[in-house]
C-alpha positions in Angstrom: 37.2 152.4 76.3 35.8 150.1 78.9 35.3 151.3 82.2 37.0 149.4 85.3 34.0 147.3 86.7 34.0 147.1 90.8 36.4 143.9 92.6 33.0 142.8 94.4 31.4 142.9 91.1 33.8 140.2 89.7 34.0 138.9 92.5 30.3 138.1 92.6 30.4 136.9 89.2 32.9 134.0 90.2 31.3 133.0 93.0 27.6 132.8 91.1 29.7 130.7 88.7 31.6 129.0 90.3 28.0 127.5 92.2 26.5 127.0 88.7 29.2 124.5 88.2 29.1 122.7 91.1 25.6 122.2 91.1 25.4 120.5 87.7 28.5 118.6 89.2 25.6 117.7 92.5 22.6 116.9 89.8 25.2 114.9 87.5 26.2 112.2 90.5 22.4 112.0 91.2 21.4 111.3 87.7 24.5 108.5 87.3 22.8 106.9 90.3 19.9 107.1 88.9 20.1 105.7 86.5 23.0 103.2 86.5 26.3 102.0 85.8 25.4 100.9 82.6 24.2 104.1 81.3 25.7 107.0 83.3 28.1 107.4 80.4 25.8 108.0 78.1 23.7 110.7 80.3 25.0 114.2 80.6 23.0 116.5 82.5 22.3 119.6 79.9 20.3 121.9 82.3 17.6 122.3 85.0 16.1 125.4 85.3 12.4 125.6 87.2 12.4 122.1 88.5 13.1 121.0 84.9 16.1 118.6 84.5 17.0 118.3 80.9 19.5 115.1 80.4 21.1 114.5 77.0 21.6 110.9 75.9 24.2 109.6 73.8 22.2 106.6 72.8 19.4 106.3 70.5 18.3 102.8 72.5 19.3 103.6 75.9 17.4 107.3 74.5 14.2 105.6 74.2 14.5 103.6 77.4 14.6 106.1 79.9 11.9 108.4 78.2 9.1 105.8 77.7 9.4 103.9 80.8 12.1 104.9 83.2 11.5 108.5 83.6 9.4 109.0 86.8 11.5 106.0 88.4 15.0 108.5 87.8 13.0 111.6 88.6 12.2 109.9 91.8 15.6 108.1 92.3 17.5 111.9 91.5 14.7 113.3 94.2 15.9 110.4 96.7 19.6 111.0 96.2 19.2 114.9 96.1 17.4 115.0 99.8 14.4 117.0 98.4 11.9 117.0 95.6 13.7 119.2 93.6 13.3 117.8 90.1 9.4 117.8 88.9 9.9 117.0 85.1 12.7 115.2 82.9 13.2 116.2 79.3 15.6 113.7 77.5 17.0 114.9 74.3 19.7 112.9 71.9 23.1 113.5 72.1 23.8 117.1 70.5 20.1 118.6 70.2 20.2 120.4 74.2 21.1 123.6 73.7 20.0 125.1 77.4 
């Protein structure tokens, strides 16, 4: 039989989950601004931990461009949009491979 849990524990879990979803949306908006309107539909935040942002990219040519040529520019732009230097590094992954 499952033991009843205090309401405070349930509420704490709910607030933590809501905060994580809100945080992910803030990061997604910053990524969309940084990569531009042409690329934003193919870029999805897959995770963020310890200053490392994982972005899943749905297009192989775009993946190559972002990873090889624009990673540092995008990292700096994201930090500008966020207003503080939170993103230390960016890891780009091809769509369907990001399991964070």
